[in-house]
N, CA, C and O atoms as CSV, one atom per row, in Angstrom:
chain,resi,resn,atom,element,x,y,z
A,1,MET,N,N,-36.953,12.421,-4.113
A,1,MET,CA,C,-36.150,12.433,-2.907
A,1,MET,C,C,-35.967,11.011,-2.368
A,1,MET,O,O,-34.853,10.581,-2.069
A,2,ILE,N,N,-37.080,10.302,-2.255
A,2,ILE,CA,C,-37.019,8.933,-1.744
A,2,ILE,C,C,-36.243,8.052,-2.710
A,2,ILE,O,O,-35.505,7.160,-2.292
A,3,ARG,N,N,-36.413,8.305,-4.002
A,3,ARG,CA,C,-35.697,7.528,-5.013
A,3,ARG,C,C,-34.185,7.745,-4.884
A,3,ARG,O,O,-33.406,6.806,-5.049
A,4,ALA,N,N,-33.774,8.978,-4.591
A,4,ALA,CA,C,-32.349,9.280,-4.432
A,4,ALA,C,C,-31.781,8.586,-3.193
A,4,ALA,O,O,-30.656,8.086,-3.221
A,5,ILE,N,N,-32.551,8.555,-2.116
A,5,ILE,CA,C,-32.103,7.883,-0.896
A,5,ILE,C,C,-32.001,6.383,-1.137
A,5,ILE,O,O,-31.041,5.746,-0.705
A,6,ALA,N,N,-32.976,5.824,-1.818
A,6,ALA,CA,C,-32.959,4.390,-2.119
A,6,ALA,C,C,-31.765,4.051,-3.003
A,6,ALA,O,O,-31.137,3.009,-2.817
A,7,LEU,N,N,-31.444,4.913,-3.959
A,7,LEU,CA,C,-30.295,4.698,-4.826
A,7,LEU,C,C,-28.987,4.764,-4.031
A,7,LEU,O,O,-28.087,3.951,-4.237
A,8,ALA,N,N,-28.893,5.722,-3.138
A,8,ALA,CA,C,-27.687,5.853,-2.310
A,8,ALA,C,C,-27.514,4.643,-1.393
A,8,ALA,O,O,-26.397,4.152,-1.230
A,9,VAL,N,N,-28.584,4.164,-0.803
A,9,VAL,CA,C,-28.514,2.998,0.077
A,9,VAL,C,C,-28.120,1.760,-0.713
A,9,VAL,O,O,-27.282,0.978,-0.265
A,10,SER,N,N,-28.717,1.575,-1.887
A,10,SER,CA,C,-28.393,0.387,-2.683
A,10,SER,C,C,-26.955,0.436,-3.184
A,10,SER,O,O,-26.290,-0.599,-3.232
A,11,LEU,N,N,-26.461,1.609,-3.557
A,11,LEU,CA,C,-25.071,1.732,-3.975
A,11,LEU,C,C,-24.114,1.455,-2.824
A,11,LEU,O,O,-23.087,0.804,-3.017
A,12,SER,N,N,-24.435,1.939,-1.637
A,12,SER,CA,C,-23.552,1.694,-0.495
A,12,SER,C,C,-23.549,0.213,-0.116
A,12,SER,O,O,-22.510,-0.315,0.282
A,13,LEU,N,N,-24.687,-0.460,-0.232
A,13,LEU,CA,C,-24.724,-1.899,0.034
A,13,LEU,C,C,-23.929,-2.670,-1.007
A,13,LEU,O,O,-23.242,-3.636,-0.677
A,14,ALA,N,N,-24.019,-2.251,-2.253
A,14,ALA,CA,C,-23.270,-2.924,-3.315
A,14,ALA,C,C,-21.768,-2.736,-3.114
A,14,ALA,O,O,-20.994,-3.673,-3.312
A,15,LEU,N,N,-21.355,-1.544,-2.725
A,15,LEU,CA,C,-19.931,-1.290,-2.493
A,15,LEU,C,C,-19.419,-2.022,-1.265
A,15,LEU,O,O,-18.268,-2.460,-1.246
A,16,SER,N,N,-20.244,-2.162,-0.248
A,16,SER,CA,C,-19.791,-2.862,0.951
A,16,SER,C,C,-19.626,-4.355,0.688
A,16,SER,O,O,-18.875,-5.025,1.397
A,17,ALA,N,N,-20.305,-4.878,-0.306
A,17,ALA,CA,C,-20.162,-6.293,-0.645
A,17,ALA,C,C,-18.886,-6.560,-1.430
A,17,ALA,O,O,-18.507,-7.718,-1.600
A,18,CYS,N,N,-18.212,-5.515,-1.915
A,18,CYS,CA,C,-16.993,-5.698,-2.705
A,18,CYS,C,C,-15.833,-6.216,-1.861
A,18,CYS,O,O,-15.005,-6.970,-2.374
A,19,GLY,N,N,-15.745,-5.851,-0.622
A,19,GLY,CA,C,-14.620,-6.262,0.221
A,19,GLY,C,C,-14.850,-7.654,0.778
A,19,GLY,O,O,-15.523,-7.818,1.795
A,20,GLY,N,N,-14.295,-8.653,0.117
A,20,GLY,CA,C,-14.483,-10.037,0.551
A,20,GLY,C,C,-13.717,-10.325,1.833
A,20,GLY,O,O,-12.696,-9.695,2.107
A,21,ARG,N,N,-14.199,-11.259,2.600
A,21,ARG,CA,C,-13.552,-11.641,3.856
A,21,ARG,C,C,-12.970,-13.051,3.786
A,21,ARG,O,O,-12.578,-13.612,4.809
A,22,VAL,N,N,-12.913,-13.626,2.585
A,22,VAL,CA,C,-12.414,-14.984,2.433
A,22,VAL,C,C,-10.907,-14.948,2.233
A,22,VAL,O,O,-10.374,-13.982,1.686
A,23,LYS,N,N,-10.217,-15.999,2.674
A,23,LYS,CA,C,-8.773,-16.066,2.475
A,23,LYS,C,C,-8.475,-16.192,0.993
A,23,LYS,O,O,-9.195,-16.871,0.262
A,24,LEU,N,N,-7.417,-15.537,0.556
A,24,LEU,CA,C,-7.028,-15.614,-0.837
A,24,LEU,C,C,-6.378,-16.960,-1.131
A,24,LEU,O,O,-5.658,-17.500,-0.291
A,25,LYS,N,N,-6.625,-17.495,-2.304
A,25,LYS,CA,C,-6.017,-18.751,-2.737
A,25,LYS,C,C,-5.926,-18.723,-4.251
A,25,LYS,O,O,-6.654,-17.968,-4.896
A,26,PRO,N,N,-5.046,-19.529,-4.833
A,26,PRO,CA,C,-4.930,-19.545,-6.289
A,26,PRO,C,C,-6.214,-20.069,-6.933
A,26,PRO,O,O,-6.975,-20.810,-6.311
A,27,GLN,N,N,-6.443,-19.673,-8.190
A,27,GLN,CA,C,-7.596,-20.157,-8.926
A,27,GLN,C,C,-7.465,-21.656,-9.158
A,27,GLN,O,O,-6.369,-22.211,-9.084
A,28,ASP,N,N,-8.581,-22.300,-9.438
A,28,ASP,CA,C,-8.558,-23.736,-9.708
A,28,ASP,C,C,-7.674,-24.020,-10.914
A,28,ASP,O,O,-7.800,-23.375,-11.955
A,29,GLY,N,N,-6.781,-24.989,-10.766
A,29,GLY,CA,C,-5.886,-25.366,-11.857
A,29,GLY,C,C,-4.620,-24.537,-11.916
A,29,GLY,O,O,-3.735,-24.833,-12.719
A,30,LYS,N,N,-4.507,-23.510,-11.092
A,30,LYS,CA,C,-3.315,-22.660,-11.076
A,30,LYS,C,C,-2.576,-22.874,-9.763
A,30,LYS,O,O,-3.169,-23.302,-8.773
A,31,SER,N,N,-1.279,-22.574,-9.756
A,31,SER,CA,C,-0.500,-22.739,-8.538
A,31,SER,C,C,-0.003,-21.386,-8.057
A,31,SER,O,O,-0.170,-20.365,-8.725
A,32,MET,N,N,0.608,-21.405,-6.890
A,32,MET,CA,C,1.183,-20.185,-6.332
A,32,MET,C,C,2.351,-19.743,-7.213
A,32,MET,O,O,2.895,-20.560,-7.956
A,33,PRO,N,N,2.750,-18.467,-7.146
A,33,PRO,CA,C,3.914,-18.015,-7.907
A,33,PRO,C,C,5.179,-18.763,-7.482
A,33,PRO,O,O,5.244,-19.332,-6.392
A,34,VAL,N,N,6.164,-18.751,-8.349
A,34,VAL,CA,C,7.424,-19.439,-8.089
A,34,VAL,C,C,8.104,-18.821,-6.874
A,34,VAL,O,O,8.072,-17.606,-6.683
A,35,LYS,N,N,8.720,-19.673,-6.053
A,35,LYS,CA,C,9.408,-19.224,-4.837
A,35,LYS,C,C,10.623,-18.385,-5.222
A,35,LYS,O,O,11.416,-18.807,-6.063
A,36,PRO,N,N,10.783,-17.212,-4.628
A,36,PRO,CA,C,11.972,-16.402,-4.899
A,36,PRO,C,C,13.237,-17.144,-4.491
A,36,PRO,O,O,13.215,-17.942,-3.554
A,37,GLU,N,N,14.331,-16.888,-5.185
A,37,GLU,CA,C,15.577,-17.600,-4.926
A,37,GLU,C,C,16.186,-17.279,-3.566
A,37,GLU,O,O,16.861,-18.124,-2.977
A,38,ASP,N,N,15.958,-16.080,-3.065
A,38,ASP,CA,C,16.638,-15.665,-1.838
A,38,ASP,C,C,15.875,-16.009,-0.556
A,38,ASP,O,O,16.288,-15.583,0.522
A,39,VAL,N,N,14.779,-16.763,-0.637
A,39,VAL,CA,C,14.065,-17.178,0.564
A,39,VAL,C,C,14.107,-18.694,0.690
A,39,VAL,O,O,14.239,-19.404,-0.307
A,40,ARG,N,N,13.995,-19.183,1.916
A,40,ARG,CA,C,14.093,-20.624,2.144
A,40,ARG,C,C,12.767,-21.340,1.933
A,40,ARG,O,O,12.745,-22.470,1.445
A,41,THR,N,N,11.654,-20.689,2.298
A,41,THR,CA,C,10.348,-21.334,2.167
A,41,THR,C,C,9.442,-20.510,1.270
A,41,THR,O,O,9.670,-19.318,1.066
A,42,GLN,N,N,8.419,-21.149,0.739
A,42,GLN,CA,C,7.443,-20.463,-0.110
A,42,GLN,C,C,6.659,-19.474,0.751
A,42,GLN,O,O,6.082,-19.873,1.763
A,43,PRO,N,N,6.624,-18.185,0.370
A,43,PRO,CA,C,5.866,-17.222,1.169
A,43,PRO,C,C,4.366,-17.495,1.083
A,43,PRO,O,O,3.868,-17.962,0.058
A,44,THR,N,N,3.662,-17.203,2.155
A,44,THR,CA,C,2.214,-17.368,2.170
A,44,THR,C,C,1.570,-16.199,1.439
A,44,THR,O,O,2.234,-15.222,1.094
A,45,VAL,N,N,0.278,-16.314,1.211
A,45,VAL,CA,C,-0.453,-15.245,0.516
A,45,VAL,C,C,-0.367,-13.952,1.328
A,45,VAL,O,O,-0.156,-12.879,0.764
A,46,GLU,N,N,-0.530,-14.051,2.650
A,46,GLU,CA,C,-0.494,-12.853,3.494
A,46,GLU,C,C,0.877,-12.186,3.429
A,46,GLU,O,O,0.967,-10.958,3.426
A,47,GLU,N,N,1.947,-12.987,3.377
A,47,GLU,CA,C,3.289,-12.415,3.288
A,47,GLU,C,C,3.516,-11.731,1.939
A,47,GLU,O,O,4.219,-10.724,1.857
A,48,MET,N,N,2.911,-12.289,0.876
A,48,MET,CA,C,3.112,-11.701,-0.445
A,48,MET,C,C,2.342,-10.406,-0.638
A,48,MET,O,O,2.790,-9.531,-1.379
A,49,ILE,N,N,1.173,-10.263,0.022
A,49,ILE,CA,C,0.399,-9.044,-0.184
A,49,ILE,C,C,0.705,-7.965,0.848
A,49,ILE,O,O,0.226,-6.839,0.715
A,50,ALA,N,N,1.489,-8.284,1.868
A,50,ALA,CA,C,1.875,-7.275,2.865
A,50,ALA,C,C,2.853,-6.299,2.224
A,50,ALA,O,O,3.822,-6.732,1.601
A,51,PRO,N,N,2.623,-4.982,2.359
A,51,PRO,CA,C,3.532,-4.021,1.742
A,51,PRO,C,C,4.913,-4.051,2.388
A,51,PRO,O,O,5.042,-4.255,3.595
A,52,SER,N,N,5.928,-3.847,1.582
A,52,SER,CA,C,7.289,-3.829,2.101
A,52,SER,C,C,7.541,-2.533,2.864
A,52,SER,O,O,6.728,-1.610,2.817
A,53,THR,N,N,8.650,-2.470,3.555
A,53,THR,CA,C,9.005,-1.259,4.294
A,53,THR,C,C,9.187,-0.093,3.342
A,53,THR,O,O,8.864,1.046,3.679
A,54,GLN,N,N,9.704,-0.372,2.157
A,54,GLN,CA,C,9.915,0.691,1.193
A,54,GLN,C,C,8.581,1.215,0.665
A,54,GLN,O,O,8.447,2.412,0.409
A,55,ALA,N,N,7.599,0.338,0.501
A,55,ALA,CA,C,6.290,0.764,0.011
A,55,ALA,C,C,5.476,1.449,1.097
A,55,ALA,O,O,4.602,2.262,0.797
A,56,ASN,N,N,5.750,1.132,2.342
A,56,ASN,CA,C,4.998,1.685,3.462
A,56,ASN,C,C,5.980,2.147,4.540
A,56,ASN,O,O,6.111,1.485,5.569
A,57,PRO,N,N,6.674,3.276,4.324
A,57,PRO,CA,C,7.707,3.697,5.276
A,57,PRO,C,C,7.114,4.156,6.604
A,57,PRO,O,O,5.970,4.605,6.676
A,58,LYS,N,N,7.918,4.032,7.641
A,58,LYS,CA,C,7.489,4.499,8.954
A,58,LYS,C,C,7.563,6.023,8.993
A,58,LYS,O,O,8.431,6.637,8.372
A,59,ARG,N,N,6.655,6.602,9.717
A,59,ARG,CA,C,6.575,8.046,9.806
A,59,ARG,C,C,7.495,8.539,10.919
A,59,ARG,O,O,7.568,7.944,11.994
A,60,SER,N,N,8.184,9.623,10.643
A,60,SER,CA,C,9.034,10.212,11.654
A,60,SER,C,C,8.254,11.324,12.354
A,60,SER,O,O,7.888,12.320,11.728
A,61,ASP,N,N,8.004,11.155,13.630
A,61,ASP,CA,C,7.251,12.148,14.392
A,61,ASP,C,C,8.156,13.101,15.164
A,61,ASP,O,O,7.700,13.855,16.023
A,62,GLU,N,N,9.446,13.050,14.842
A,62,GLU,CA,C,10.377,13.914,15.556
A,62,GLU,C,C,10.134,15.371,15.159
A,62,GLU,O,O,10.192,15.724,13.981
A,63,LEU,N,N,9.867,16.191,16.142
A,63,LEU,CA,C,9.591,17.597,15.888
A,63,LEU,C,C,10.893,18.387,15.811
A,63,LEU,O,O,11.869,18.062,16.488
A,64,LEU,N,N,10.897,19.401,15.002
A,64,LEU,CA,C,12.041,20.288,14.911
A,64,LEU,C,C,11.992,21.213,16.124
A,64,LEU,O,O,11.052,21.992,16.275
A,65,ARG,N,N,12.980,21.130,16.967
A,65,ARG,CA,C,12.953,21.890,18.216
A,65,ARG,C,C,13.675,23.223,18.118
A,65,ARG,O,O,13.359,24.160,18.851
A,66,ARG,N,N,14.643,23.309,17.213
A,66,ARG,CA,C,15.349,24.580,17.048
A,66,ARG,C,C,15.822,24.677,15.602
A,66,ARG,O,O,15.972,23.666,14.916
A,67,SER,N,N,16.049,25.879,15.160
A,67,SER,CA,C,16.514,26.086,13.796
A,67,SER,C,C,17.946,25.602,13.670
A,67,SER,O,O,18.767,25.830,14.558
A,68,GLU,N,N,18.239,24.942,12.581
A,68,GLU,CA,C,19.582,24.449,12.338
A,68,GLU,C,C,20.013,24.857,10.931
A,68,GLU,O,O,19.201,24.917,10.008
A,69,GLU,N,N,21.286,25.131,10.794
A,69,GLU,CA,C,21.832,25.450,9.484
A,69,GLU,C,C,21.809,24.200,8.614
A,69,GLU,O,O,22.112,23.099,9.072
A,70,ARG,N,N,21.446,24.394,7.359
A,70,ARG,CA,C,21.489,23.264,6.446
A,70,ARG,C,C,22.921,22.961,6.058
A,70,ARG,O,O,23.757,23.858,5.955
A,71,ARG,N,N,23.193,21.673,5.842
A,71,ARG,CA,C,24.515,21.298,5.375
A,71,ARG,C,C,24.673,21.751,3.924
A,71,ARG,O,O,23.688,21.894,3.200
A,72,ASP,N,N,25.910,21.974,3.512
A,72,ASP,CA,C,26.187,22.377,2.145
A,72,ASP,C,C,25.866,21.221,1.208
A,72,ASP,O,O,26.313,20.094,1.421
A,73,ASP,N,N,25.072,21.515,0.151
A,73,ASP,CA,C,24.679,20.499,-0.804
A,73,ASP,C,C,25.409,20.767,-2.114
A,73,ASP,O,O,25.112,21.743,-2.802
A,74,LYS,N,N,26.356,19.910,-2.459
A,74,LYS,CA,C,27.150,20.136,-3.667
A,74,LYS,C,C,26.349,19.926,-4.945
A,74,LYS,O,O,26.802,20.304,-6.025
A,75,PHE,N,N,25.159,19.327,-4.837
A,75,PHE,CA,C,24.321,19.111,-6.015
A,75,PHE,C,C,23.259,20.194,-6.181
A,75,PHE,O,O,22.496,20.149,-7.146
A,76,ASP,N,N,23.184,21.159,-5.278
A,76,ASP,CA,C,22.233,22.238,-5.370
A,76,ASP,C,C,22.825,23.333,-6.262
A,76,ASP,O,O,23.396,24.310,-5.776
A,77,LEU,N,N,22.677,23.150,-7.568
A,77,LEU,CA,C,23.278,24.070,-8.531
A,77,LEU,C,C,22.214,25.009,-9.088
A,77,LEU,O,O,21.038,24.652,-9.154
A,78,PRO,N,N,22.627,26.207,-9.488
A,78,PRO,CA,C,21.668,27.109,-10.093
A,78,PRO,C,C,21.238,26.587,-11.466
A,78,PRO,O,O,21.984,25.835,-12.093
A,79,PRO,N,N,20.054,26.970,-11.942
A,79,PRO,CA,C,19.598,26.481,-13.245
A,79,PRO,C,C,20.474,27.038,-14.372
A,79,PRO,O,O,21.034,28.128,-14.262
A,80,LYS,N,N,20.578,26.262,-15.463
A,80,LYS,CA,C,21.352,26.710,-16.620
A,80,LYS,C,C,20.599,27.820,-17.331
A,80,LYS,O,O,19.369,27.830,-17.385
A,81,GLY,N,N,21.371,28.758,-17.876
A,81,GLY,CA,C,20.666,29.786,-18.623
A,81,GLY,C,C,21.298,31.051,-18.554
A,81,GLY,O,O,20.811,32.017,-19.141
């Protein structure tokens, strides 16, 4: 029992050490990635690792207040067969 608790504590300490708090920087001898053509300045590390709007969409909290008829969908076809 004590051995299992000690194992759980040591594993949790090892996992908590995985999340580094140091700023990211390129490895020694390497440089930052090439600047994209459509931006004026080289993006920082924080800007490059921040998820885009498409990767992290905003949530719509609008509640459905009343039943509404669905619009006709011309691509909603029955299966072939």
